[in-house]
N, C-alpha and C positions, 0 to 999 in steps of 0.2 A: 302210340295216340295219334289220332288226327285231330286237326284243328277244331272239331267240336267237340270232343274230349276235352282239350285245352282250355276252351271257353267254357264250358259247363264247370269243370272243377276249378279253373282258378281266375276266371273273370265273372262270370254269372254271382260271385259272392258278393262283388264289389257295387254291383248296380241299385239303381235309385227303383221306385217305384214305376217312374215314368218311362223305363228303359222295357215294361210290360214284361220281366222274366227273360229277356231278349228271345223271345216265341215269334216277334216279328220282322220285317227289315227297316222297321225305323221305330225311333222314341216318339212319343207324344206329349208336348209341351206345353201347359197353358199358361201363359204368363200373368202376371197380376196386373191389376187395374192401375195406372197411372204409373207404371214402370218401364223404363227402354230394358231390353235384352243387348247385352254387350257380346260380341263374339269375335275371339282372334284362334289362328291358326299357327302352328311352328311345327317344322320339322327336324328331327337331330338323327344324324347319320353316321354310323361307325367311321371312324376315320376321318370325319370331320369334326363333329361335335363329341364325341368321346371316342375312348381309344377301343374301348373291346373288351378291355382286359380286367375292367372295374368289377367290384360286384354288382350284378344285373338289379340288385336293390337299390344302389348307389345311382345307377342308371336311370331308373324308374323315377327316383327320387327329382333327379334334376331336370328331366322332361318336362314334368309334373310342374315344378317350382319355376321354371322359364315362362312358361303360360301363365302360372298365377302370378307374376311380375307384370305381364301386360295389363291384367286386370288391375293391378294396383295403380299402374300407369294413368288408367282411365278412371279411376276414383269408384271400381266397379267391385261390387260383393260377388266373388265367386260361387255357382250353384253347381254345376255340371260339367262335365267334360266328355267327349268321345275319344278314341283311342283306335289306331290302326297301325299295326306292326306287320312289316316283312322281317321273315327270317331263315335262315337256310336251315335244311330239315335236321342237319346234324347237330345243331346249338340249340334248338329249342327245348329238349328236354332239360338242359340244365340251366339252361337261360329263364326259362318262361315262371316256373314257381317263385325262386325268389324276387323275380321282377314285379310279380303280381303281390307277394308281400310287401314290396318296398311300396308299391301304390296304395294298398291298405293303411300302412302308418301315414303316408302322409294325406290320405282322404282324412284319417280320424284327426290330423293335427289342423287341416285346413278347412274341415267342414265341408266338403262337396263330395259327389257321389258320379260314378260312372254312368251313362247312359247308353253305351252301345259302342260300334268300332268295325273293327275289321282284320281278320289275322290273315295271312298268306305266306307262301314261301317264297324264298329268293335265292339268288345264284349264289352270293357270297358274303353281304354285307347284311349287316341289322339295321334297317330304318324305321325310325318311329314317327308318327306324327300325330298331335294331338289338336283338336278343335274345343276351345274351352269358351264356356257360357257365363257370364255373370248378368249383374242388373244392378241399376241405377234409378232414382226417381226420374221422372220423365225431364228429359233436357239438362241434367246434371251432370253428364257424361263430362269427364276433362279433356280437351283436344291437345293437340301441339299447336294450335294457330290462335290461341288468344293472349300471347303475350302483348301488353302495352307500354308504350316509353316509360323509361322511369321506374320499370318492375325491377325487382332484382332476383336474382338467379340465385336458385339453393341447389345442394346436392344431400342426399343422405349418406351416412357410413363414410368409410373411406374409399378414395379409389386406386387402382392397378392392383390390388392383391391379388385377382384372381387370375391377370395375367402372370405374375410373378411366380403364382403354383402352377399354371400350364408348362412355363419354361423350366422349371423346375422339378418338375412331377416325378421323374426317375431319381432325383437325389433324394440320398438317405440322412440327408443334413437336417437336424431337428429342427433348426431356425426356420426350414420352408414349410414346416405342418401346418401352421395356420393358412398360409397362402394355399397350399395344396388343398384344405380342408374346404376353402372359399370357393375353390375352382368346383371342386366336385359338389358342393352343397351351396347352391345359393340361396340366398334370403329374401321370397320375395316380401315388399314391404305392403300387404295387403291391408292391415290395418290401418297403419299410416297415410295409405292412399286414399280410405277412406274419409279418415279425418283432415286431410288436404282437400277434400271436393270441395268444401263451402269456401276456401280462400285462395286456391290455385287458380291459376288465369290460362296456363300452359303447363305440360307433364308430359314426361316420356320417360322410359327404362332405359338404362345405359348397358347396351347389350353388343354395340358397336364401337364402344370409345367415347370418352368424353367429348372429343373436338367434334367427332362425326355426328352425335345426338344431339350436343348443344346447338350445331348448326340447324338441325332439323327443326328444333323452337324457333331460330330466327329467321331463318327462310319460310318457314309456313307462316309465321306472324308479319313476314317484311319488316323487319327491324335488323338494327347493328346492335352486336352483342360484345361488350368487351369483358373478357374473360380476366380475371386477375389471378395469377396463377400463382402468388406467392402466398394465397390462401387456401389453396386447394389441399384437402384433408388425405395427408399421406400415409400410409404405413411405414412403420419401423421395421428394417430390415439390414443388417450391419453387414450382410452378406454382399449387399450390391452397393454400386455407386450412386450418389445422389440424380444423377442425369438417367440411371436407368430406373430408378423408381418413378422418377416424372415421366419419363417416355411410357411406362406402363400405364400410370394413370390417365394421360391425355390421348393415349391409341390405342390400349391394351383389348378394350371391351371384357365382356361378359363379367362384370360387375354386379348388374341387376339393381343396382341403385335409382332412387327416384332422382330426376332432376326437374325442377319446377320453378315457374316463376310466380310472385304475388308482390303486392305492394308492400313497402318495408313497414308500414302501420301494422301489419302483423307479426313482426318481430317480436313481441311479447307472447303473442299464443305459441309461436313456432318455439320459444324459450321453454314454455311448459310442456309443450307436445314432447320435447326432446326428454326433457326428465322423465314425462310420465311412462315413455317406450323405452328409454334408455337408449335412444337412438341419436347419435349425432348429427346435426343439422346446421350445415356450414353455408354462408354468405360467400358465392365466388363470383358474383359478376353483376353487370348490369346490362339491362335493354335500352337503347336510344334509338331516335329516329334513324331510318336507315341513310347511311352515307359512304358512299364508296365500296365498303366490303360488308357482309355479315357477320363475319367473325372476327375479332383481333385479340390479341395477347395484351394484358398489361403486367408489367414486372418480368418480362422474359422478351429478349431482343432478336426475335425470330417471328415469323409469319406460321402460323398453323399449317401444317404437312396434311396432304391427302393421302396419309398413309393406314388409314382404319382398315379392317380387314373386309374383304369382298371376294364375294363366291366366285364372281364370273371376271 
């Protein structure tokens, strides 16, 4: 099969009417009145973001969910995405069919459609890039720079589980199964992001680790942040030492939980939201007027390290 055959058989069934049946060089999107379009792009590369030995369906879901998490962090409703794949010729035949099937499953789950993209060959590794499009009422997208003094920092879910899953991915111990699932299948908090849009003053998803991503909120808002380490929602894993679990939470990344600030007056609303969605929401810090440093720990006798993942 050539690239046009793959596109016609496996990707054309995934597209929306805006894609014009993939007959043109571009899709045509007509924005709704009084709405903003929110756009984000992420690339995932074999050997960096995924091993390449996983089920292609699982890889597809991870690629899409990482982008969905960006929409959640902006309080945006996902609507469309573009997909570009570079893949070695000898991998295309066994990779593309289940990859497209995985996309279809998550498109149905998260209610969005493909609108176009590109399919090319590569020399050795698989590289996948998704540009995702969402929408918010005009002026309602949540940014990273809106935290205010005395705002509380909250986080969803547990922290560190994905890093534990990555580090123990080759282990056959049952105790690591939940962590490996978290690494393979991020859970983008899309509905929660929409519900937080009316109260969050700043928000980000945790892709590079709690320390690095909470620092982004503090620096962009030009505030100091006191992170209460004793309150961090940590997973249970008897196979690991307490300091290993804590380091995974602080610096591991790939959690794709929401980290956001708001006034403490909204605590009751957050309690209700947590019960309705069955997602833990934890108070882990407080913002203050800037003094000396952007980020410091409470309850841990050390300064934050700069060891979060960096591509370069």
